[in-house]
N, CA, C, O and CB atoms as a CASP TS submission, in Angstrom:
PFRMAT TS
TARGET T0000
AUTHOR 0000-0000-0000
METHOD Language model
MODEL 1
PARENT N/A
ATOM      1  N   MET     1       0.847  -1.179   0.000  1.00  0.00           N
ATOM      2  CA  MET     1       0.000   0.000   0.000  1.00  0.00           C
ATOM      3  C   MET     1       0.890   1.239   0.000  1.00  0.00           C
ATOM      4  O   MET     1       1.933   1.265   0.653  1.00  0.00           O
ATOM      5  CB  MET     1      -0.962   0.000   1.223  1.00  0.00           C
ATOM      6  N   ARG     2       0.483   2.226  -0.711  1.00  0.00           N
ATOM      7  CA  ARG     2       1.252   3.464  -0.787  1.00  0.00           C
ATOM      8  C   ARG     2       0.491   4.600  -0.133  1.00  0.00           C
ATOM      9  O   ARG     2      -0.737   4.663  -0.187  1.00  0.00           O
ATOM     10  CB  ARG     2       1.578   3.812  -2.241  1.00  0.00           C
ATOM     11  N   ASP     3       1.245   5.493   0.485  1.00  0.00           N
ATOM     12  CA  ASP     3       0.687   6.712   1.044  1.00  0.00           C
ATOM     13  C   ASP     3       1.251   7.884   0.270  1.00  0.00           C
ATOM     14  O   ASP     3       2.351   7.810  -0.278  1.00  0.00           O
ATOM     15  CB  ASP     3       0.997   6.838   2.561  1.00  0.00           C
ATOM     16  N   THR     4       0.510   8.940   0.230  1.00  0.00           N
ATOM     17  CA  THR     4       0.965  10.161  -0.419  1.00  0.00           C
ATOM     18  C   THR     4       1.512  11.100   0.631  1.00  0.00           C
ATOM     19  O   THR     4       0.889  11.317   1.670  1.00  0.00           O
ATOM     20  CB  THR     4      -0.174  10.832  -1.216  1.00  0.00           C
ATOM     21  N   VAL     5       2.692  11.662   0.355  1.00  0.00           N
ATOM     22  CA  VAL     5       3.323  12.619   1.254  1.00  0.00           C
ATOM     23  C   VAL     5       3.615  13.876   0.432  1.00  0.00           C
ATOM     24  O   VAL     5       4.144  13.793  -0.676  1.00  0.00           O
ATOM     25  CB  VAL     5       4.641  12.028   1.910  1.00  0.00           C
ATOM     26  N   THR     6       3.277  14.999   0.968  1.00  0.00           N
ATOM     27  CA  THR     6       3.550  16.259   0.294  1.00  0.00           C
ATOM     28  C   THR     6       4.761  16.904   0.942  1.00  0.00           C
ATOM     29  O   THR     6       4.831  17.019   2.165  1.00  0.00           O
ATOM     30  CB  THR     6       2.321  17.204   0.348  1.00  0.00           C
ATOM     31  N   ILE     7       5.717  17.325   0.120  1.00  0.00           N
ATOM     32  CA  ILE     7       6.905  18.000   0.640  1.00  0.00           C
ATOM     33  C   ILE     7       7.105  19.305  -0.112  1.00  0.00           C
ATOM     34  O   ILE     7       6.610  19.482  -1.224  1.00  0.00           O
ATOM     35  CB  ILE     7       8.163  17.097   0.516  1.00  0.00           C
ATOM     36  N   SER     8       7.825  20.196   0.502  1.00  0.00           N
ATOM     37  CA  SER     8       8.200  21.431  -0.199  1.00  0.00           C
ATOM     38  C   SER     8       9.690  21.372  -0.464  1.00  0.00           C
ATOM     39  O   SER     8      10.468  20.922   0.378  1.00  0.00           O
ATOM     40  CB  SER     8       7.822  22.716   0.631  1.00  0.00           C
ATOM     41  N   LEU     9      10.076  21.829  -1.639  1.00  0.00           N
ATOM     42  CA  LEU     9      11.477  21.825  -2.048  1.00  0.00           C
ATOM     43  C   LEU     9      11.884  23.232  -2.458  1.00  0.00           C
ATOM     44  O   LEU     9      11.073  23.982  -3.001  1.00  0.00           O
ATOM     45  CB  LEU     9      11.716  20.824  -3.209  1.00  0.00           C
ATOM     46  N   PRO    10      13.124  23.588  -2.205  1.00  0.00           N
ATOM     47  CA  PRO    10      13.612  24.841  -2.770  1.00  0.00           C
ATOM     48  C   PRO    10      13.502  24.770  -4.300  1.00  0.00           C
ATOM     49  O   PRO    10      13.666  23.700  -4.888  1.00  0.00           O
ATOM     50  CB  PRO    10      15.090  25.120  -2.323  1.00  0.00           C
ATOM     51  N   ARG    11      13.234  25.870  -4.915  1.00  0.00           N
ATOM     52  CA  ARG    11      13.006  25.921  -6.360  1.00  0.00           C
ATOM     53  C   ARG    11      14.141  25.268  -7.152  1.00  0.00           C
ATOM     54  O   ARG    11      13.896  24.536  -8.111  1.00  0.00           O
ATOM     55  CB  ARG    11      12.837  27.364  -6.805  1.00  0.00           C
ATOM     56  N   GLY    12      15.371  25.538  -6.747  1.00  0.00           N
ATOM     57  CA  GLY    12      16.513  24.975  -7.469  1.00  0.00           C
ATOM     58  C   GLY    12      16.565  23.453  -7.388  1.00  0.00           C
ATOM     59  O   GLY    12      16.910  22.786  -8.364  1.00  0.00           O
ATOM     60  N   VAL    13      16.228  22.917  -6.241  1.00  0.00           N
ATOM     61  CA  VAL    13      16.211  21.457  -6.073  1.00  0.00           C
ATOM     62  C   VAL    13      15.120  20.863  -6.944  1.00  0.00           C
ATOM     63  O   VAL    13      15.342  19.859  -7.621  1.00  0.00           O
ATOM     64  CB  VAL    13      15.992  21.064  -4.585  1.00  0.00           C
ATOM     65  N   ARG    14      13.935  21.478  -6.933  1.00  0.00           N
ATOM     66  CA  ARG    14      12.837  20.976  -7.750  1.00  0.00           C
ATOM     67  C   ARG    14      13.193  20.994  -9.232  1.00  0.00           C
ATOM     68  O   ARG    14      12.867  20.062  -9.966  1.00  0.00           O
ATOM     69  CB  ARG    14      11.578  21.798  -7.506  1.00  0.00           C
ATOM     70  N   ARG    15      13.855  22.045  -9.663  1.00  0.00           N
ATOM     71  CA  ARG    15      14.264  22.128 -11.072  1.00  0.00           C
ATOM     72  C   ARG    15      15.253  21.020 -11.424  1.00  0.00           C
ATOM     73  O   ARG    15      15.161  20.409 -12.490  1.00  0.00           O
ATOM     74  CB  ARG    15      14.889  23.502 -11.371  1.00  0.00           C
ATOM     75  N   GLU    16      16.190  20.768 -10.528  1.00  0.00           N
ATOM     76  CA  GLU    16      17.165  19.714 -10.777  1.00  0.00           C
ATOM     77  C   GLU    16      16.491  18.346 -10.829  1.00  0.00           C
ATOM     78  O   GLU    16      16.795  17.532 -11.701  1.00  0.00           O
ATOM     79  CB  GLU    16      18.251  19.727  -9.699  1.00  0.00           C
ATOM     80  N   VAL    17      15.583  18.100  -9.902  1.00  0.00           N
ATOM     81  CA  VAL    17      14.834  16.840  -9.909  1.00  0.00           C
ATOM     82  C   VAL    17      14.064  16.701 -11.223  1.00  0.00           C
ATOM     83  O   VAL    17      14.044  15.627 -11.823  1.00  0.00           O
ATOM     84  CB  VAL    17      13.859  16.770  -8.697  1.00  0.00           C
ATOM     85  N   ASP    18      13.436  17.780 -11.663  1.00  0.00           N
ATOM     86  CA  ASP    18      12.676  17.736 -12.913  1.00  0.00           C
ATOM     87  C   ASP    18      13.582  17.463 -14.114  1.00  0.00           C
ATOM     88  O   ASP    18      13.202  16.716 -15.015  1.00  0.00           O
ATOM     89  CB  ASP    18      11.922  19.052 -13.119  1.00  0.00           C
ATOM     90  N   ARG    19      14.770  18.056 -14.134  1.00  0.00           N
ATOM     91  CA  ARG    19      15.714  17.813 -15.241  1.00  0.00           C
ATOM     92  C   ARG    19      16.137  16.342 -15.271  1.00  0.00           C
ATOM     93  O   ARG    19      16.185  15.717 -16.330  1.00  0.00           O
ATOM     94  CB  ARG    19      16.967  18.727 -15.103  1.00  0.00           C
ATOM     95  N   ILE    20      16.438  15.811 -14.100  1.00  0.00           N
ATOM     96  CA  ILE    20      16.846  14.402 -14.023  1.00  0.00           C
ATOM     97  C   ILE    20      15.694  13.499 -14.461  1.00  0.00           C
ATOM     98  O   ILE    20      15.896  12.558 -15.229  1.00  0.00           O
ATOM     99  CB  ILE    20      17.300  14.038 -12.581  1.00  0.00           C
ATOM    100  N   ALA    21      14.506  13.783 -13.980  1.00  0.00           N
ATOM    101  CA  ALA    21      13.339  12.970 -14.328  1.00  0.00           C
ATOM    102  C   ALA    21      13.115  12.978 -15.837  1.00  0.00           C
ATOM    103  O   ALA    21      12.852  11.932 -16.431  1.00  0.00           O
ATOM    104  CB  ALA    21      12.082  13.484 -13.600  1.00  0.00           C
ATOM    105  N   GLU    22      13.216  14.134 -16.449  1.00  0.00           N
ATOM    106  CA  GLU    22      13.012  14.222 -17.897  1.00  0.00           C
ATOM    107  C   GLU    22      14.116  13.487 -18.650  1.00  0.00           C
ATOM    108  O   GLU    22      13.843  12.749 -19.597  1.00  0.00           O
ATOM    109  CB  GLU    22      12.960  15.691 -18.344  1.00  0.00           C
ATOM    110  N   ARG    23      15.347  13.686 -18.233  1.00  0.00           N
ATOM    111  CA  ARG    23      16.484  13.043 -18.905  1.00  0.00           C
ATOM    112  C   ARG    23      16.402  11.520 -18.795  1.00  0.00           C
ATOM    113  O   ARG    23      16.723  10.810 -19.748  1.00  0.00           O
ATOM    114  CB  ARG    23      17.812  13.542 -18.306  1.00  0.00           C
ATOM    115  N   GLU    24      15.971  11.014 -17.627  1.00  0.00           N
ATOM    116  CA  GLU    24      15.926   9.577 -17.400  1.00  0.00           C
ATOM    117  C   GLU    24      14.585   8.951 -17.769  1.00  0.00           C
ATOM    118  O   GLU    24      14.435   7.729 -17.741  1.00  0.00           O
ATOM    119  CB  GLU    24      16.233   9.286 -15.963  1.00  0.00           C
ATOM    120  N   GLY    25      13.619   9.785 -18.114  1.00  0.00           N
ATOM    121  CA  GLY    25      12.319   9.272 -18.526  1.00  0.00           C
ATOM    122  C   GLY    25      11.515   8.659 -17.397  1.00  0.00           C
ATOM    123  O   GLY    25      10.786   7.687 -17.597  1.00  0.00           O
ATOM    124  N   VAL    26      11.651   9.231 -16.208  1.00  0.00           N
ATOM    125  CA  VAL    26      10.898   8.746 -15.051  1.00  0.00           C
ATOM    126  C   VAL    26      10.174   9.931 -14.416  1.00  0.00           C
ATOM    127  O   VAL    26      10.409  11.085 -14.775  1.00  0.00           O
ATOM    128  CB  VAL    26      11.841   8.040 -14.013  1.00  0.00           C
ATOM    129  N   SER    27       9.303   9.630 -13.481  1.00  0.00           N
ATOM    130  CA  SER    27       8.546  10.707 -12.836  1.00  0.00           C
ATOM    131  C   SER    27       9.359  11.351 -11.711  1.00  0.00           C
ATOM    132  O   SER    27      10.336  10.786 -11.220  1.00  0.00           O
ATOM    133  CB  SER    27       7.214  10.171 -12.283  1.00  0.00           C
ATOM    134  N   ARG    28       8.932  12.523 -11.331  1.00  0.00           N
ATOM    135  CA  ARG    28       9.529  13.213 -10.182  1.00  0.00           C
ATOM    136  C   ARG    28       9.403  12.334  -8.941  1.00  0.00           C
ATOM    137  O   ARG    28      10.339  12.230  -8.148  1.00  0.00           O
ATOM    138  CB  ARG    28       8.849  14.597  -9.944  1.00  0.00           C
ATOM    139  N   SER    29       8.245  11.703  -8.779  1.00  0.00           N
ATOM    140  CA  SER    29       8.034  10.828  -7.625  1.00  0.00           C
ATOM    141  C   SER    29       9.038   9.687  -7.599  1.00  0.00           C
ATOM    142  O   SER    29       9.546   9.339  -6.533  1.00  0.00           O
ATOM    143  CB  SER    29       6.617  10.269  -7.637  1.00  0.00           C
ATOM    144  N   GLU    30       9.333   9.100  -8.750  1.00  0.00           N
ATOM    145  CA  GLU    30      10.298   7.999  -8.788  1.00  0.00           C
ATOM    146  C   GLU    30      11.688   8.463  -8.357  1.00  0.00           C
ATOM    147  O   GLU    30      12.392   7.749  -7.641  1.00  0.00           O
ATOM    148  CB  GLU    30      10.361   7.397 -10.195  1.00  0.00           C
ATOM    149  N   ILE    31      12.078   9.651  -8.792  1.00  0.00           N
ATOM    150  CA  ILE    31      13.380  10.202  -8.386  1.00  0.00           C
ATOM    151  C   ILE    31      13.416  10.403  -6.875  1.00  0.00           C
ATOM    152  O   ILE    31      14.375  10.000  -6.217  1.00  0.00           O
ATOM    153  CB  ILE    31      13.662  11.545  -9.114  1.00  0.00           C
ATOM    154  N   LEU    32      12.391  11.016  -6.331  1.00  0.00           N
ATOM    155  CA  LEU    32      12.359  11.294  -4.892  1.00  0.00           C
ATOM    156  C   LEU    32      12.231  10.016  -4.075  1.00  0.00           C
ATOM    157  O   LEU    32      12.833   9.904  -3.007  1.00  0.00           O
ATOM    158  CB  LEU    32      11.206  12.237  -4.561  1.00  0.00           C
ATOM    159  N   ARG    33      11.455   9.052  -4.560  1.00  0.00           N
ATOM    160  CA  ARG    33      11.304   7.774  -3.862  1.00  0.00           C
ATOM    161  C   ARG    33      12.658   7.059  -3.796  1.00  0.00           C
ATOM    162  O   ARG    33      13.058   6.577  -2.736  1.00  0.00           O
ATOM    163  CB  ARG    33      10.244   6.878  -4.573  1.00  0.00           C
ATOM    164  N   ALA    34      13.364   6.992  -4.938  1.00  0.00           N
ATOM    165  CA  ALA    34      14.673   6.338  -4.965  1.00  0.00           C
ATOM    166  C   ALA    34      15.662   7.065  -4.060  1.00  0.00           C
ATOM    167  O   ALA    34      16.470   6.430  -3.381  1.00  0.00           O
ATOM    168  CB  ALA    34      15.215   6.281  -6.402  1.00  0.00           C
ATOM    169  N   SER    35      15.599   8.386  -4.050  1.00  0.00           N
ATOM    170  CA  SER    35      16.502   9.170  -3.203  1.00  0.00           C
ATOM    171  C   SER    35      16.256   8.884  -1.729  1.00  0.00           C
ATOM    172  O   SER    35      17.205   8.732  -0.960  1.00  0.00           O
ATOM    173  CB  SER    35      16.332  10.667  -3.480  1.00  0.00           C
ATOM    174  N   LEU    36      14.995   8.808  -1.331  1.00  0.00           N
ATOM    175  CA  LEU    36      14.667   8.505   0.067  1.00  0.00           C
ATOM    176  C   LEU    36      15.072   7.080   0.437  1.00  0.00           C
ATOM    177  O   LEU    36      15.572   6.842   1.536  1.00  0.00           O
ATOM    178  CB  LEU    36      13.166   8.702   0.316  1.00  0.00           C
ATOM    179  N   GLU    37      14.858   6.134  -0.476  1.00  0.00           N
ATOM    180  CA  GLU    37      15.287   4.761  -0.206  1.00  0.00           C
ATOM    181  C   GLU    37      16.804   4.694  -0.009  1.00  0.00           C
ATOM    182  O   GLU    37      17.284   4.018   0.901  1.00  0.00           O
ATOM    183  CB  GLU    37      14.858   3.829  -1.354  1.00  0.00           C
ATOM    184  N   ASP    38      17.553   5.392  -0.859  1.00  0.00           N
ATOM    185  CA  ASP    38      19.016   5.426  -0.716  1.00  0.00           C
ATOM    186  C   ASP    38      19.413   6.043   0.617  1.00  0.00           C
ATOM    187  O   ASP    38      20.288   5.523   1.311  1.00  0.00           O
ATOM    188  CB  ASP    38      19.658   6.216  -1.875  1.00  0.00           C
ATOM    189  N   TYR    39      18.776   7.143   0.974  1.00  0.00           N
ATOM    190  CA  TYR    39      19.071   7.836   2.225  1.00  0.00           C
ATOM    191  C   TYR    39      18.816   6.917   3.423  1.00  0.00           C
ATOM    192  O   TYR    39      19.636   6.832   4.337  1.00  0.00           O
ATOM    193  CB  TYR    39      18.224   9.118   2.344  1.00  0.00           C
ATOM    194  N   LEU    40      17.667   6.230   3.406  1.00  0.00           N
ATOM    195  CA  LEU    40      17.325   5.333   4.511  1.00  0.00           C
ATOM    196  C   LEU    40      18.283   4.155   4.583  1.00  0.00           C
ATOM    197  O   LEU    40      18.643   3.720   5.677  1.00  0.00           O
ATOM    198  CB  LEU    40      15.891   4.830   4.365  1.00  0.00           C
ATOM    199  N   PHE    41      18.702   3.631   3.434  1.00  0.00           N
ATOM    200  CA  PHE    41      19.682   2.542   3.414  1.00  0.00           C
ATOM    201  C   PHE    41      20.993   2.991   4.058  1.00  0.00           C
ATOM    202  O   PHE    41      21.558   2.274   4.884  1.00  0.00           O
ATOM    203  CB  PHE    41      19.933   2.065   1.966  1.00  0.00           C
ATOM    204  N   VAL    42      21.471   4.161   3.686  1.00  0.00           N
ATOM    205  CA  VAL    42      22.725   4.678   4.244  1.00  0.00           C
ATOM    206  C   VAL    42      22.596   4.861   5.753  1.00  0.00           C
ATOM    207  O   VAL    42      23.528   4.547   6.493  1.00  0.00           O
ATOM    208  CB  VAL    42      23.111   6.017   3.572  1.00  0.00           C
ATOM    209  N   ARG    43      21.462   5.361   6.213  1.00  0.00           N
ATOM    210  CA  ARG    43      21.261   5.532   7.666  1.00  0.00           C
ATOM    211  C   ARG    43      21.287   4.196   8.390  1.00  0.00           C
ATOM    212  O   ARG    43      21.912   4.071   9.443  1.00  0.00           O
ATOM    213  CB  ARG    43      19.929   6.244   7.946  1.00  0.00           C
ATOM    214  N   ARG    44      20.608   3.191   7.830  1.00  0.00           N
ATOM    215  CA  ARG    44      20.617   1.863   8.449  1.00  0.00           C
ATOM    216  C   ARG    44      22.024   1.280   8.453  1.00  0.00           C
ATOM    217  O   ARG    44      22.452   0.687   9.443  1.00  0.00           O
ATOM    218  CB  ARG    44      19.655   0.916   7.713  1.00  0.00           C
ATOM    219  N   PHE    45      22.745   1.448   7.346  1.00  0.00           N
ATOM    220  CA  PHE    45      24.109   0.939   7.251  1.00  0.00           C
ATOM    221  C   PHE    45      25.009   1.595   8.298  1.00  0.00           C
ATOM    222  O   PHE    45      25.777   0.911   8.976  1.00  0.00           O
ATOM    223  CB  PHE    45      24.672   1.177   5.843  1.00  0.00           C
ATOM    224  N   ARG    46      24.914   2.909   8.429  1.00  0.00           N
ATOM    225  CA  ARG    46      25.747   3.618   9.409  1.00  0.00           C
ATOM    226  C   ARG    46      25.433   3.171  10.835  1.00  0.00           C
ATOM    227  O   ARG    46      26.340   3.008  11.651  1.00  0.00           O
ATOM    228  CB  ARG    46      25.547   5.133   9.282  1.00  0.00           C
ATOM    229  N   ALA    47      24.154   2.975  11.133  1.00  0.00           N
ATOM    230  CA  ALA    47      23.768   2.520  12.478  1.00  0.00           C
ATOM    231  C   ALA    47      24.310   1.121  12.735  1.00  0.00           C
ATOM    232  O   ALA    47      24.825   0.848  13.819  1.00  0.00           O
ATOM    233  CB  ALA    47      22.227   2.535  12.643  1.00  0.00           C
ATOM    234  N   LEU    48      24.201   0.237  11.755  1.00  0.00           N
ATOM    235  CA  LEU    48      24.727  -1.120  11.901  1.00  0.00           C
ATOM    236  C   LEU    48      26.241  -1.091  12.067  1.00  0.00           C
ATOM    237  O   LEU    48      26.793  -1.792  12.916  1.00  0.00           O
ATOM    238  CB  LEU    48      24.341  -1.984  10.687  1.00  0.00           C
ATOM    239  N   ARG    49      26.905  -0.282  11.258  1.00  0.00           N
ATOM    240  CA  ARG    49      28.365  -0.171  11.345  1.00  0.00           C
ATOM    241  C   ARG    49      28.792   0.325  12.716  1.00  0.00           C
ATOM    242  O   ARG    49      29.771  -0.166  13.279  1.00  0.00           O
ATOM    243  CB  ARG    49      28.900   0.769  10.258  1.00  0.00           C
ATOM    244  N   GLN    50      28.070   1.287  13.251  1.00  0.00           N
ATOM    245  CA  GLN    50      28.392   1.821  14.568  1.00  0.00           C
ATOM    246  C   GLN    50      28.246   0.740  15.640  1.00  0.00           C
ATOM    247  O   GLN    50      29.101   0.613  16.517  1.00  0.00           O
ATOM    248  CB  GLN    50      27.491   3.022  14.894  1.00  0.00           C
ATOM    249  N   ARG    51      27.159  -0.042  15.567  1.00  0.00           N
ATOM    250  CA  ARG    51      26.965  -1.126  16.532  1.00  0.00           C
ATOM    251  C   ARG    51      28.035  -2.196  16.385  1.00  0.00           C
ATOM    252  O   ARG    51      28.556  -2.697  17.382  1.00  0.00           O
ATOM    253  CB  ARG    51      25.582  -1.749  16.363  1.00  0.00           C
ATOM    254  N   MET    52      28.360  -2.545  15.167  1.00  0.00           N
ATOM    255  CA  MET    52      29.352  -3.593  14.929  1.00  0.00           C
ATOM    256  C   MET    52      30.753  -3.129  15.332  1.00  0.00           C
ATOM    257  O   MET    52      31.544  -3.921  15.845  1.00  0.00           O
ATOM    258  CB  MET    52      29.339  -4.012  13.452  1.00  0.00           C
ATOM    259  N   THR    53      31.060  -1.865  15.106  1.00  0.00           N
ATOM    260  CA  THR    53      32.356  -1.328  15.494  1.00  0.00           C
ATOM    261  C   THR    53      32.510  -1.392  17.013  1.00  0.00           C
ATOM    262  O   THR    53      33.562  -1.774  17.526  1.00  0.00           O
ATOM    263  CB  THR    53      32.520   0.124  14.990  1.00  0.00           C
ATOM    264  N   ALA    54      31.455  -1.016  17.718  1.00  0.00           N
ATOM    265  CA  ALA    54      31.514  -1.067  19.187  1.00  0.00           C
ATOM    266  C   ALA    54      31.705  -2.507  19.667  1.00  0.00           C
ATOM    267  O   ALA    54      32.485  -2.754  20.587  1.00  0.00           O
ATOM    268  CB  ALA    54      30.226  -0.464  19.805  1.00  0.00           C
ATOM    269  N   ALA    55      30.996  -3.458  19.049  1.00  0.00           N
ATOM    270  CA  ALA    55      31.130  -4.859  19.438  1.00  0.00           C
ATOM    271  C   ALA    55      32.535  -5.375  19.129  1.00  0.00           C
ATOM    272  O   ALA    55      33.111  -6.114  19.928  1.00  0.00           O
ATOM    273  CB  ALA    55      30.076  -5.719  18.719  1.00  0.00           C
ATOM    274  N   ALA    56      33.085  -4.997  17.987  1.00  0.00           N
ATOM    275  CA  ALA    56      34.431  -5.437  17.608  1.00  0.00           C
ATOM    276  C   ALA    56      35.477  -4.863  18.569  1.00  0.00           C
ATOM    277  O   ALA    56      36.381  -5.571  19.010  1.00  0.00           O
ATOM    278  CB  ALA    56      34.751  -5.013  16.154  1.00  0.00           C
ATOM    279  N   GLN    57      35.344  -3.593  18.882  1.00  0.00           N
ATOM    280  CA  GLN    57      36.307  -2.965  19.788  1.00  0.00           C
ATOM    281  C   GLN    57      36.248  -3.589  21.173  1.00  0.00           C
ATOM    282  O   GLN    57      37.270  -3.688  21.851  1.00  0.00           O
ATOM    283  CB  GLN    57      36.048  -1.463  19.883  1.00  0.00           C
ATOM    284  N   ALA    58      35.071  -4.007  21.598  1.00  0.00           N
ATOM    285  CA  ALA    58      34.939  -4.675  22.899  1.00  0.00           C
ATOM    286  C   ALA    58      35.704  -5.998  22.916  1.00  0.00           C
ATOM    287  O   ALA    58      36.075  -6.498  23.978  1.00  0.00           O
ATOM    288  CB  ALA    58      33.454  -4.919  23.230  1.00  0.00           C
ATOM    289  N   GLN    59      35.934  -6.556  21.734  1.00  0.00           N
ATOM    290  CA  GLN    59      36.686  -7.805  21.620  1.00  0.00           C
ATOM    291  C   GLN    59      38.148  -7.554  21.238  1.00  0.00           C
ATOM    292  O   GLN    59      38.885  -8.491  20.929  1.00  0.00           O
ATOM    293  CB  GLN    59      36.028  -8.722  20.588  1.00  0.00           C
ATOM    294  N   GLY    60      38.558  -6.289  21.261  1.00  0.00           N
ATOM    295  CA  GLY    60      39.945  -5.954  20.965  1.00  0.00           C
ATOM    296  C   GLY    60      40.266  -5.856  19.488  1.00  0.00           C
ATOM    297  O   GLY    60      41.435  -5.912  19.106  1.00  0.00           O
ATOM    298  N   LEU    61      39.265  -5.714  18.661  1.00  0.00           N
ATOM    299  CA  LEU    61      39.468  -5.584  17.217  1.00  0.00           C
ATOM    300  C   LEU    61      39.331  -4.116  16.827  1.00  0.00           C
ATOM    301  O   LEU    61      38.246  -3.538  16.902  1.00  0.00           O
ATOM    302  CB  LEU    61      38.452  -6.466  16.423  1.00  0.00           C
ATOM    303  N   PHE    62      40.447  -3.526  16.411  1.00  0.00           N
ATOM    304  CA  PHE    62      40.441  -2.100  16.082  1.00  0.00           C
ATOM    305  C   PHE    62      40.795  -1.830  14.627  1.00  0.00           C
ATOM    306  O   PHE    62      40.414  -0.792  14.086  1.00  0.00           O
ATOM    307  CB  PHE    62      41.404  -1.364  16.976  1.00  0.00           C
ATOM    308  N   THR    63      41.509  -2.737  13.987  1.00  0.00           N
ATOM    309  CA  THR    63      41.953  -2.523  12.607  1.00  0.00           C
ATOM    310  C   THR    63      41.605  -3.738  11.755  1.00  0.00           C
ATOM    311  O   THR    63      41.241  -4.793  12.275  1.00  0.00           O
ATOM    312  CB  THR    63      43.477  -2.246  12.555  1.00  0.00           C
ATOM    313  N   ASP    64      41.722  -3.574  10.437  1.00  0.00           N
ATOM    314  CA  ASP    64      41.538  -4.714   9.536  1.00  0.00           C
ATOM    315  C   ASP    64      42.546  -5.803   9.846  1.00  0.00           C
ATOM    316  O   ASP    64      42.234  -6.990   9.759  1.00  0.00           O
ATOM    317  CB  ASP    64      41.666  -4.276   8.071  1.00  0.00           C
ATOM    318  N   GLU    65      43.748  -5.400  10.206  1.00  0.00           N
ATOM    319  CA  GLU    65      44.796  -6.370  10.546  1.00  0.00           C
ATOM    320  C   GLU    65      44.403  -7.196  11.780  1.00  0.00           C
ATOM    321  O   GLU    65      44.663  -8.397  11.842  1.00  0.00           O
ATOM    322  CB  GLU    65      46.137  -5.643  10.799  1.00  0.00           C
ATOM    323  N   ASP    66      43.775  -6.534  12.756  1.00  0.00           N
ATOM    324  CA  ASP    66      43.303  -7.267  13.940  1.00  0.00           C
ATOM    325  C   ASP    66      42.291  -8.343  13.526  1.00  0.00           C
ATOM    326  O   ASP    66      42.343  -9.467  14.026  1.00  0.00           O
ATOM    327  CB  ASP    66      42.662  -6.289  14.972  1.00  0.00           C
ATOM    328  N   VAL    67      41.396  -8.010  12.639  1.00  0.00           N
ATOM    329  CA  VAL    67      40.393  -8.968  12.180  1.00  0.00           C
ATOM    330  C   VAL    67      41.089 -10.113  11.444  1.00  0.00           C
ATOM    331  O   VAL    67      40.804 -11.284  11.697  1.00  0.00           O
ATOM    332  CB  VAL    67      39.343  -8.278  11.260  1.00  0.00           C
ATOM    333  N   PHE    68      41.998  -9.771  10.536  1.00  0.00           N
ATOM    334  CA  PHE    68      42.721 -10.786   9.768  1.00  0.00           C
ATOM    335  C   PHE    68      43.481 -11.737  10.692  1.00  0.00           C
ATOM    336  O   PHE    68      43.447 -12.956  10.523  1.00  0.00           O
ATOM    337  CB  PHE    68      43.693 -10.120   8.783  1.00  0.00           C
ATOM    338  N   ASP    69      44.159 -11.153  11.661  1.00  0.00           N
ATOM    339  CA  ASP    69      44.915 -11.989  12.609  1.00  0.00           C
ATOM    340  C   ASP    69      43.992 -12.946  13.373  1.00  0.00           C
ATOM    341  O   ASP    69      44.347 -14.101  13.606  1.00  0.00           O
ATOM    342  CB  ASP    69      45.687 -11.101  13.606  1.00  0.00           C
ATOM    343  N   ARG    70      42.808 -12.461  13.761  1.00  0.00           N
ATOM    344  CA  ARG    70      41.868 -13.282  14.504  1.00  0.00           C
ATOM    345  C   ARG    70      41.335 -14.420  13.629  1.00  0.00           C
ATOM    346  O   ARG    70      41.092 -15.525  14.114  1.00  0.00           O
ATOM    347  CB  ARG    70      40.712 -12.423  15.031  1.00  0.00           C
ATOM    348  N   LEU    71      41.157 -14.138  12.341  1.00  0.00           N
ATOM    349  CA  LEU    71      40.609 -15.155  11.435  1.00  0.00           C
ATOM    350  C   LEU    71      41.656 -16.137  10.957  1.00  0.00           C
ATOM    351  O   LEU    71      41.312 -17.229  10.506  1.00  0.00           O
ATOM    352  CB  LEU    71      39.966 -14.496  10.245  1.00  0.00           C
ATOM    353  N   SER    72      42.929 -15.776  11.044  1.00  0.00           N
ATOM    354  CA  SER    72      43.994 -16.654  10.544  1.00  0.00           C
ATOM    355  C   SER    72      44.370 -17.719  11.531  1.00  0.00           C
ATOM    356  O   SER    72      45.250 -18.534  11.254  1.00  0.00           O
ATOM    357  CB  SER    72      45.211 -15.854  10.194  1.00  0.00           C
TER
END
């Protein structure tokens, strides 16, 4: 199910989105939807990385070399 969300954009951003949409043959909504999905993915990745880094450091793993040594 989809919901409709209304947002306001600075004029320059809207123009750029419109240029990209026209060039790529997709709708403005598709550009904004993909952009939000990418943004949310990056946020989830950063949160996971932060949790994993803390867990690794608690085990004395600080560098790639530390990980390699542990796996070897």
